[in-house]
C-alpha positions as CSV (number, residue, x, y, z in Angstrom):
1,M,-33.3,28.3,22.0
2,D,-36.6,28.8,23.7
3,S,-36.9,32.5,24.8
4,R,-38.2,31.4,28.2
5,L,-34.8,29.7,28.9
6,L,-32.9,32.9,28.1
7,Q,-35.2,35.0,30.3
8,A,-34.8,32.5,33.1
9,E,-31.0,32.8,32.8
10,E,-31.2,36.6,33.1
11,L,-33.3,36.2,36.3
12,G,-30.7,33.9,37.8
13,V,-32.8,30.7,37.7
14,R,-32.4,27.5,35.8
15,L,-35.4,26.5,33.7
16,E,-36.1,23.1,32.3
17,I,-39.1,22.0,30.2
18,V,-40.2,18.4,30.9
19,G,-43.1,17.0,28.9
20,G,-44.2,20.6,28.2
21,L,-44.1,21.6,31.9
22,P,-41.7,24.4,32.8
23,I,-39.7,23.5,36.0
24,W,-37.4,26.1,37.5
25,E,-34.9,26.1,40.3
26,A,-32.4,28.5,41.8
27,Q,-28.8,28.5,40.5
28,P,-26.6,25.9,42.3
29,L,-24.7,26.8,45.4
30,Y,-21.1,26.0,46.4
31,R,-21.8,22.6,48.1
32,H,-23.6,21.5,44.9
33,Q,-20.8,22.6,42.6
34,K,-18.2,21.0,44.8
35,A,-20.0,17.7,44.5
36,V,-20.3,18.0,40.7
37,D,-16.6,18.8,40.3
38,R,-15.6,15.9,42.6
39,I,-17.8,13.4,40.8
40,R,-16.8,14.5,37.3
41,S,-13.1,14.1,38.3
42,S,-13.7,10.4,39.1
43,I,-15.4,9.4,35.8
44,A,-13.2,7.0,33.9
45,P,-13.7,4.5,31.0
46,E,-13.0,0.8,31.3
47,A,-10.6,-0.1,28.6
48,E,-12.5,-3.1,27.2
49,R,-15.8,-1.3,26.7
50,G,-14.9,1.4,24.2
51,C,-16.9,4.2,25.7
52,A,-15.0,7.5,25.8
53,C,-16.9,8.6,28.9
54,V,-17.3,12.2,27.8
55,H,-18.9,14.2,30.6
56,V,-20.4,17.6,30.7
57,A,-22.0,19.7,33.5
58,D,-25.1,21.8,33.4
59,V,-25.6,21.8,29.6
60,Y,-29.0,21.7,27.9
61,V,-30.0,18.4,26.4
62,S,-32.9,18.3,23.9
63,F,-34.8,15.0,24.3
64,P,-36.9,13.3,21.6
65,D,-40.2,14.3,23.2
66,G,-39.2,18.0,23.0
67,S,-38.2,18.3,26.6
68,L,-35.1,20.4,27.5
69,K,-33.2,19.4,30.7
70,R,-29.9,20.4,32.2
71,P,-28.5,17.4,34.0
72,D,-25.9,18.3,36.6
73,I,-23.7,15.7,34.8
74,A,-24.4,14.0,31.5
75,I,-22.1,11.2,30.3
76,F,-21.8,10.3,26.6
77,C,-19.7,7.6,24.8
78,R,-18.6,10.2,22.2
79,E,-18.4,13.9,21.8
80,P,-21.8,15.4,21.0
81,D,-22.1,17.0,17.6
82,E,-23.8,20.2,18.9
83,Q,-21.4,22.8,20.1
84,D,-23.6,26.0,20.1
85,E,-27.0,24.6,20.8
86,A,-28.8,22.1,23.0
87,I,-27.2,18.6,22.7
88,R,-29.5,16.1,20.9
89,L,-27.4,13.0,21.7
90,I,-29.1,11.0,24.4
91,P,-26.7,10.7,27.4
92,E,-25.7,7.1,28.4
93,A,-25.9,8.2,32.1
94,V,-27.1,11.2,34.1
95,I,-26.1,12.3,37.6
96,E,-28.2,14.8,39.5
97,I,-27.1,16.4,42.7
98,I,-29.9,17.4,45.0
99,S,-30.3,21.0,46.0
100,K,-32.3,21.8,49.2
101,G,-35.9,22.5,48.3
102,Y,-35.8,20.7,45.0
103,E,-35.6,17.1,46.1
104,S,-38.8,16.0,44.3
105,K,-37.5,17.4,41.0
106,D,-34.5,15.1,41.2
107,L,-36.0,12.1,42.9
108,Q,-39.5,11.9,41.5
109,I,-39.5,13.6,38.1
110,G,-36.0,13.0,36.9
111,P,-35.4,9.2,37.0
112,P,-38.6,8.1,35.2
113,F,-38.2,10.9,32.7
114,Y,-34.6,10.0,31.9
115,L,-35.3,6.3,31.6
116,D,-38.3,6.9,29.3
117,Q,-36.0,8.9,27.0
118,G,-33.4,6.1,26.8
119,V,-30.8,7.1,29.4
120,K,-29.4,3.8,30.8
121,D,-28.2,4.9,34.3
122,V,-29.6,7.6,36.5
123,I,-27.8,8.5,39.7
124,V,-29.2,11.0,42.2
125,F,-26.8,12.1,45.0
126,N,-27.9,13.9,48.2
127,P,-24.8,15.8,49.5
128,Y,-26.6,16.5,52.8
129,T,-27.3,12.9,53.7
130,L,-24.8,11.1,51.4
131,A,-27.6,9.0,50.1
132,V,-27.1,7.7,46.5
133,L,-30.0,6.4,44.4
134,H,-28.9,4.4,41.3
135,V,-31.8,3.7,38.9
136,R,-31.7,1.5,35.8
137,R,-34.7,0.2,33.8
138,D,-34.4,-3.2,35.6
139,A,-33.1,-2.2,39.0
140,V,-33.0,0.4,41.7
141,S,-30.2,0.6,44.3
142,E,-30.0,2.7,47.4
143,L,-26.4,3.3,48.3
144,R,-24.3,5.5,50.5
145,S,-21.5,7.8,49.4
146,P,-18.6,7.3,48.9
147,V,-19.4,4.5,46.4
148,S,-18.0,3.4,43.1
149,I,-20.6,2.6,40.4
150,R,-20.0,0.8,37.1
151,L,-22.3,2.3,34.5
152,T,-24.0,0.2,31.8
153,C,-21.9,2.0,29.1
154,G,-18.6,0.8,30.7
155,C,-17.7,4.0,32.6
156,T,-17.0,4.0,36.3
157,V,-17.8,6.9,38.7
158,E,-17.2,7.6,42.3
159,V,-20.2,9.2,44.0
């Protein structure tokens, strides 16, 4: 793993590298983690679609362009092969929870990046306003929590 990532961890910050640009943010706070846990507990597969809806929180994903990101929640249709390094399997969906002061990272940088890398659904949740942004390659929806969303892969999630 990139030595900058390990140094950032030691300093108590999260570092991502997007298109060669290092982006850092403070470690998540309680409100943020509560939202992650609540949303993850709602993720479920639809029987007829065949996606296992495997979800992980705050794990490095290595994207084809060399970028490393840590989505708050990444959803896969199968278990990733990588157990001890950054996951190389592209998530079917990504959910980001906004932290105060880092709104532009999640709203402006995240959705276009993820879509360009092949992620089919990008959801951004603001736990302060309850606004939910759901972005797909062909559609953008502005919603309000609580809302149930059916993902392209066949999983459902309550945000």
